[in-house]
N, C-alpha and C positions, 0 to 999 in steps of 0.2 A: 778426806784423810788429813789429820793434823800432821804437819811436817816440821822438822827442826828448823830453827832460825839460822840462816847463813851469816857467818861473820867473816868470810873470805873476801878481803878488800880487792883482790884481783878480779874475782867474779863480779862483785858489786860495782866495779869501775867500768865494766863493759856495757856499752849501749845495748838495749834490748832489741830483739827482732820483733817484727809485726806478729801479733797473735791471729790465729785462724780458728776455724771450727775444731780442729784437732787439739786445741789448747783449752777447751772448755773444762776438762777435768782439772787442769792446773788452776783455773779460775775458781772452781769449787773448793779445791784444797786450800787455796789462798784465803778464801772467805772463812773456812773452818779454822785455819791457823790463826787468823786475826781474832776470831771470837774466842779462841783458847787463850789468847794473850791480851784480851781486852782490858785487863787491869793494868797493863803496862804500856799499851800503845793504842792509837786510834786510826792507824792506817798501815798498810803494807803493800809492797810491790812484789811481783813474782820472783825477781832476782833475790829477794830476801828469803825465799824458800829454795833457792838454788836453780831457778828456771829463768833463763834470760829472755823472757817474753814481755811484751808491752801490755801488762795487765796490772791494775791496782785494785785494792779493796779498801774502803774507808768506812769508819763509823762516825757519821755526822753527830754532833751533840743532840741528845734527846732521842736517838734511835737505838734499836736493838739488833737490827739486821744490817749487814754490810751492803753498801752500794758498790757493785763491781763494775769496773770500766775496762773494756778492752780497747787498746790503741788510743788512749786519751791524748788529746792535743788541746793546748790553750790557744784559742783563736782571738781573744781580746783580753786586755788587762788594764787596770787603772789603780791609782792610789798606792804607789810604791812606799814601802817602809822597811826598816831593819828589824829582824827577828833573831832570837836565839832558840835553836832547836836541838832536841835530843833524838836519838834513833835506837830502835830495838837492836839493830845489827852492830852498832858502834858505840863504844863508851863515851860519856861526856856530852857536852853541848857545843854547838858551833854556830857562828853567825850565818845568816842567810838574808838575801834580798827577797821580799815577798810583795804581793799586790793584794789590796783589800777586796777588790772585785775582779773576778775572772769569768770568762765564758769558755766552756769546754765542749768539745765534740768528742764522741766516743761511740763504741758499739756496746750494746747490752748483751746479756747472756744468750739471747736469740740471734745475735749478730745484726740486730737492727740499729741503724744510726740514731743517735741521740744528740741533743744540744741543749745546754742549760747554763744559766748564770748562777754563780756561787759567790758568797760574800763571807767576810770575817774569818773565823777559825776554820770553817769547812773549806774555804778557799785556800787557806794556808796548808791544811792537811793534803789537799789534792796537789798543790805545787810541790810539796816535799816528795810525794810518791812519784810524780812525773819526773822529778829530778833523778830519782832512782832508775827509772826506765831509761834515762839518758846517760846513765853511768856517772852521775854527779853524786859524790859522797857528802851527805849532810849529817 
């Protein structure tokens, strides 16, 4: 189900709770909402649809289907740089510290553990969405 985009900074500022099997419908809704907004954004976190759970969905460059991550955590990072980022939930752009290369562990839609290295723009998207899960407004 496509959900409205949350713009409530109080909700967006709260750290997300761990996602469980009970949150898989939220993950599907997040993926559908991202696809519906793909002309305007490349990633979303569950709190952006009003659900404070640690779930993100991203559209890496050159892909058509979202990569959904439950409980994503950055476990390694390198190559710090300064970025300017916009957000579907908030007007304007803001500065952010990012890393060119990150390694992330998460659970997939079957709740199986995953781990992978990401670089460049895809790494930046993931970092932005994980910030959302931590209640950091970008």
